[in-house]
SETI-791709 format. One record per residue (C-alpha): residue number from 1; x, y, z. Coordinates in steps of 0.2 Angstrom, whole numbers, plus 5000, padded with zeros to 4 digits. Example, Ala and Ser with C-alpha at 12.3 -4.5 7.8 and 13.67 -1.06 7.14 Angstrom:
[atom 1 [5062 4978 5039]],
[atom 2 [5068 4995 5036]],
This chain:
[atom 1 [6012 5840 5454]],
[atom 2 [5997 5837 5468]],
[atom 3 [5995 5847 5483]],
[atom 4 [5984 5838 5498]],
[atom 5 [5974 5848 5506]],
[atom 6 [5966 5843 5522]],
[atom 7 [5952 5854 5528]],
[atom 8 [5947 5841 5544]],
[atom 9 [5946 5825 5554]],
[atom 10 [5934 5816 5561]],
[atom 11 [5941 5812 5579]],
[atom 12 [5928 5799 5579]],
[atom 13 [5917 5793 5568]],
[atom 14 [5900 5781 5571]],
[atom 15 [5888 5776 5556]],
[atom 16 [5870 5777 5562]],
[atom 17 [5862 5763 5550]],
[atom 18 [5847 5770 5548]],
[atom 19 [5836 5789 5551]],
[atom 20 [5830 5781 5565]],
[atom 21 [5845 5779 5573]],
[atom 22 [5851 5789 5592]],
[atom 23 [5867 5786 5601]],
[atom 24 [5870 5795 5617]],
[atom 25 [5889 5794 5622]],
[atom 26 [5900 5807 5621]],
[atom 27 [5916 5806 5611]],
[atom 28 [5926 5820 5598]],
[atom 29 [5932 5836 5598]],
[atom 30 [5927 5848 5610]],
[atom 31 [5927 5863 5601]],
[atom 32 [5918 5854 5587]],
[atom 33 [5903 5845 5599]],
[atom 34 [5885 5850 5598]],
[atom 35 [5876 5854 5610]],
[atom 36 [5865 5837 5611]],
[atom 37 [5879 5828 5613]],
[atom 38 [5890 5838 5625]],
[atom 39 [5873 5837 5638]],
[atom 40 [5875 5819 5633]],
[atom 41 [5856 5818 5625]],
[atom 42 [5848 5805 5610]],
[atom 43 [5856 5814 5594]],
[atom 44 [5856 5809 5576]],
[atom 45 [5866 5813 5559]],
[atom 46 [5863 5831 5563]],
[atom 47 [5877 5830 5576]],
[atom 48 [5887 5831 5560]],
[atom 49 [5879 5846 5553]],
[atom 50 [5883 5857 5567]],
[atom 51 [5901 5851 5567]],
[atom 52 [5903 5857 5550]],
[atom 53 [5897 5876 5552]],
[atom 54 [5909 5875 5566]],
[atom 55 [5922 5871 5552]],
[atom 56 [5914 5885 5543]],
[atom 57 [5916 5898 5556]],
[atom 58 [5935 5891 5558]],
[atom 59 [5936 5894 5538]],
[atom 60 [5930 5911 5541]],
[atom 61 [5938 5916 5556]],
[atom 62 [5954 5906 5557]],
[atom 63 [5948 5896 5573]],
[atom 64 [5935 5888 5580]],
[atom 65 [5921 5896 5595]],
[atom 66 [5928 5895 5610]],
[atom 67 [5945 5890 5606]],
[atom 68 [5955 5900 5619]],
[atom 69 [5947 5890 5633]],
[atom 70 [5951 5877 5641]],
[atom 71 [5940 5862 5634]],
[atom 72 [5931 5856 5649]],
[atom 73 [5926 5876 5650]],
[atom 74 [5921 5877 5631]],
[atom 75 [5910 5861 5633]],
[atom 76 [5899 5871 5648]],
[atom 77 [5899 5887 5634]],
[atom 78 [5894 5877 5621]],
[atom 79 [5879 5864 5632]],
[atom 80 [5873 5881 5640]],
[atom 81 [5873 5894 5627]],
[atom 82 [5856 5901 5621]],
[atom 83 [5862 5908 5605]],
[atom 84 [5872 5898 5592]],
[atom 85 [5889 5904 5589]],
[atom 86 [5892 5914 5577]],
[atom 87 [5906 5925 5563]],
[atom 88 [5917 5939 5569]],
[atom 89 [5908 5956 5565]],
[atom 90 [5923 5959 5555]],
[atom 91 [5917 5942 5547]],
[atom 92 [5900 5944 5544]],
[atom 93 [5905 5961 5535]],
[atom 94 [5912 5951 5523]],
[atom 95 [5902 5936 5517]],
[atom 96 [5887 5935 5508]],
[atom 97 [5869 5932 5513]],
[atom 98 [5868 5915 5507]],
[atom 99 [5884 5911 5518]],
[atom 100 [5875 5920 5533]],
[atom 101 [5861 5910 5531]],
[atom 102 [5871 5891 5529]],
[atom 103 [5879 5895 5543]],
[atom 104 [5862 5898 5554]],
[atom 105 [5853 5882 5547]],
[atom 106 [5868 5872 5552]],
[atom 107 [5872 5880 5570]],
[atom 108 [5853 5880 5576]],
[atom 109 [5852 5875 5596]],
[atom 110 [5838 5862 5592]],
[atom 111 [5844 5849 5583]],
[atom 112 [5826 5847 5578]],
[atom 113 [5825 5863 5569]],
[atom 114 [5842 5861 5561]],
[atom 115 [5845 5858 5543]],
[atom 116 [5847 5841 5536]],
[atom 117 [5860 5837 5522]],
[atom 118 [5846 5838 5507]],
[atom 119 [5842 5853 5513]],
[atom 120 [5860 5859 5516]],
[atom 121 [5864 5852 5496]],
[atom 122 [5850 5863 5490]],
[atom 123 [5856 5878 5500]],
[atom 124 [5859 5892 5486]],
[atom 125 [5877 5894 5497]],
[atom 126 [5880 5877 5490]],
[atom 127 [5871 5878 5475]],
[atom 128 [5882 5893 5469]],
[atom 129 [5899 5889 5473]],
[atom 130 [5912 5891 5462]],
[atom 131 [5920 5873 5459]],
[atom 132 [5933 5867 5468]],
[atom 133 [5949 5871 5455]],
[atom 134 [5944 5890 5457]],
[atom 135 [5955 5886 5475]],
[atom 136 [5972 5880 5468]],
[atom 137 [5978 5897 5467]],
[atom 138 [5973 5904 5486]],
[atom 139 [5980 5884 5489]],
[atom 140 [5998 5886 5481]],
[atom 141 [5999 5904 5489]],
[atom 142 [5996 5896 5506]],
[atom 143 [6009 5882 5503]],
[atom 144 [6023 5894 5494]],
[atom 145 [6019 5909 5510]],
[atom 146 [6015 5919 5500]],
[atom 147 [6001 5926 5509]],
[atom 148 [5996 5944 5519]],
């Protein structure tokens, strides 16, 4: 008896052959796009780190930032923001400092300063995560409509 849970999809993906590879095309799902993709700047694998940060916000708050905006307007806001998006104030009060720092490292606007996968895999938020099996009761509750 298995339950399959889809956390996210990759509306577009491309393989970057080496660490020096850069792309400039703009494709993907607008709400999860990084500022550099929207601005049509050269970008690398760190755009996926940005998208991961947005996914974490979605998992915490139930939706990504700007979801109530039309896609083009959301893209304008993402491209012009001076501060990265954050979780709701209610959520900030209930998540750990490690989780907040993880988001900060994922959602650094300057991609040169943004965390890479090596840093994130060593981050306390990931290192101290509970095993995946601990999610099973929550997933079953959602599947059985037993959630508040």
